N, C-alpha and C positions, 0 to 999 in steps of 0.2 A: 214342852212341845216334843212330840215323838217324831221319829224319822218316818219318811214316806217311801214306799216301794211301789207306788201305783203305776199303772200303765195307761194313764189318761192323756198321753202326749198329743197335743194338736187338736183335740176335739173342741176347744173353746178359743181358738186363735182369734185375736182381735176383740175379744169380749172384755167387759169391765164388770167386776163383781164387788159387792160389799158384804162383809160378814160382820154382823153386830156381835159384840162380846167375843172378839176374835183373838184375844191375847193369850189364851191357854185352852187346854182340853180339846173338846170337839171342834170349837171354833178355830183354834190355831191350826190344827191338822187339816181342817177343811180348807182354810185359806191357802195352805201350801199345795194341797191337791188341786185346787182350782188353778193355781199358777202353773203347776206341772201340765195341766190340760191346755194351757195357753192364755189364760186370763190375766189381766192386770187386776190387782186386788187391794181394796181398802179394808182395814179392820178398825173397829171401835174398841175402846177400853174406857174404864173409869179410873181405876187405881194402878193397873199394871202397865205403866208406861214403858218400862224396860223390857218386859215380856212382849209387849206389842212391837217394840223396835226389833226384837229378835225375830218375830214373825216376818216383818218387812224385809229384814236381811235375808231370810230364807227364800222369800218370794223373789227378791232381786238376784239371788244366786242362781235362780232358774231362768234368768234373762227377762223377767217381767218387771213391770213397774209396781211398786207397793207404797202404801201410805198408811200411817197410823193416825187416827183421829180420836181425840178425847170427846166422848159423847155419852151422857148418862141416859139410858132408855127410860128411866123413871121421870125424866124431864120432858114434857110434851114438845117443847120447842127444839130441844137437842135431838130428840128421836127423829124428827123430820129433817132437821138441818143436816144431819149426818149424810143423808141421801144427796142433798144439794151440794154439800162439800165434796163428796166423792165424785159427782159428775163434773164439778169444777176442776178438781185436781187431776182426774184421769180421762176427761173428755166424754163422759156419758155414763150410762148405767144399763147393763143388760141382765145381771143376775143379782138378786137380793136374797141373802140367807139370814133369816131372822133367828139368830142363835142366842142372843142375850136373854137371860132369865134368872130369876131368883126363886128360892124355895123356902117356905116357912112350914115346917112339919111339927105338929103337936096336937094335943087333944083339943077338940072343938071349943070347949069351955075356956081354954086359955088364950085363944086367938083374939087379939085386940083389933079395934078399928084401924089403928095404924098399920098393923100387919096386913089387913085386907087391902088397904089403900096402896101399900107398897107393892104387894104381889101383883095386884091388878094393873097398877101403873106400868110396871116393867113387862109382865108376861102377856098382857092383853092390849092395853092402850098403846104402849110403845110399838108393838108389832103392827097394830092397825095403822098408826100414823106413819110408820116407816113404809109400810106397803102402799098406803095412799100416796105418799110422796113419790115412791118409786114408780107407781103406775102412771103418774103424770109425766114422767120423764122417759120411760122405757119405749124403745121402738118395737115394732112387730117382732115377735119371737122372744120377748122378755121372759124371765123366769123368776117366780117368787117361791122360795122354799123355806118352810118354817120348821123349826125343831120343836116337836111336841114332847110327849112322854108316854112311856108304857102305862103309866097310871091313869091316862085318859081312856085306856081300853080295859084295864083290869086293876081294881084297887084291892091289894092283897090283905089289908088290915087297917086298923084305925090310925088316925093321926094325919091323914093326907087330904083332908076335906078341902082346904083352901087351895093348895097346890093343884090338886086334881081339877077343881073347878076352873082354875085359870087355864090349864092346858086343854081341858075339854072345849073351852070357848074357841080355841084356835082351830078345832076341826070345823066348826060352823063357819068361821071366817074364811078358811081355805076353800071350802066348797062354794061359798058365795063369791069369793074373788074369781074362782074358775068360771063361774057363770057370767060375772060382770065383765071380765077381761078377755074371754074366749074369742070374741069377734075380732079382737086385735092380735090374735095369735099369741097372747101372753098366757102362760100356764101358772097354776098355783097348786102346790102339793105340800104335804106335811109328813115328816119323818118322826117316828116314835122310838127313841132309844130306850133300851132296857137298862139294867145295871151296867154301867160302863166304867172301866178302870181309869179314873182321873185323880188328880191331886185332891179334888173336893170329895170324892167318893171312892177311895182306893179299894181294890179287891182284897187286899190284905188288912183292911181296917176292921174295927170291932163288929161292924154290921155286914161285912163281906160274905161270910158263909151263909147267913140267913137269906141274903138277897140272891146269891147264886143258886140256892136251893129252890127258889121260886121259878127258875127258868127250866125249860125242858132239856136244855143242853148242860145244865148244872155248872155254868161258869159265867163270869163277867164277859162282856164284850170289850172290844178295843175301840179307841177313837178312830182308827183307820177304817174299821168296819162300818161305822156311821158315815164317815166322810166320803167313802166310796159310793154310797147310795146317794148322797147329796150331789156329788159330781155327776153321777149318771143322770139324775133328774135335770141338772143344769144343761145337759146336752140332749135331753129327750123332748121331742116335739109333739107327740100324740099321747101324752100322759098328763092329765090335769084333774083337779078335784079329788085326788086320791090320797089314801093313807098308806104309809109304808112302815111296817114294824121291823126294827132292827133290835130285837129284844131277846134272842135266844129261846123264843117260845114262852116268854113270860105271860102272854095273853092266850096261850093254847089251852 
């Protein structure tokens, strides 16, 4: 988890947020930024219990309540239950950040049915079920923010068919949620990160230079640059059904 230097103080005072897949990378930094903005924050994890505990400690160090919940977004029951468990632990839910995701990259001919089922279960079904459960609990002014991918806007080469399909589905889901929930003042937006420097995809890794070269800025982004956009959307009331590229010009 990277340090946070945001200036979001107070914009989400009294709100409760859930960040799925929030034990590391974009999710962990987003959780801390939400806490800095005033929210109490729950994060889900599958295997990173200690990392999730570190995020909770960082949230609590900012004077907010934090909770780590083991929940596998690939499990239909657990994806929805994480929302209910958050509301039970923290007294409600105002902001859902659908961050949990998996990627299977490879030639089309090598992708198995098991690959398809796993990627769609986490990246699409899990997001749908968490959003459905959140919408049932959220008061007026709720926020649903989903982490998409730059590959849903531009596919720079072969190998990304399955992953791109799953992230593209989230664009349609976001727009439909915006229409369905708008009358209640609940917004839904999607953020498309480009190449972001994380432990899963380090800028200094073997594929780093090629990915950086695909952007207009010629560099990887940081987790803070993505998290700041998410926190902005968590506080924005007249933005919904929209896509936000935090990709250094990957789609330009």
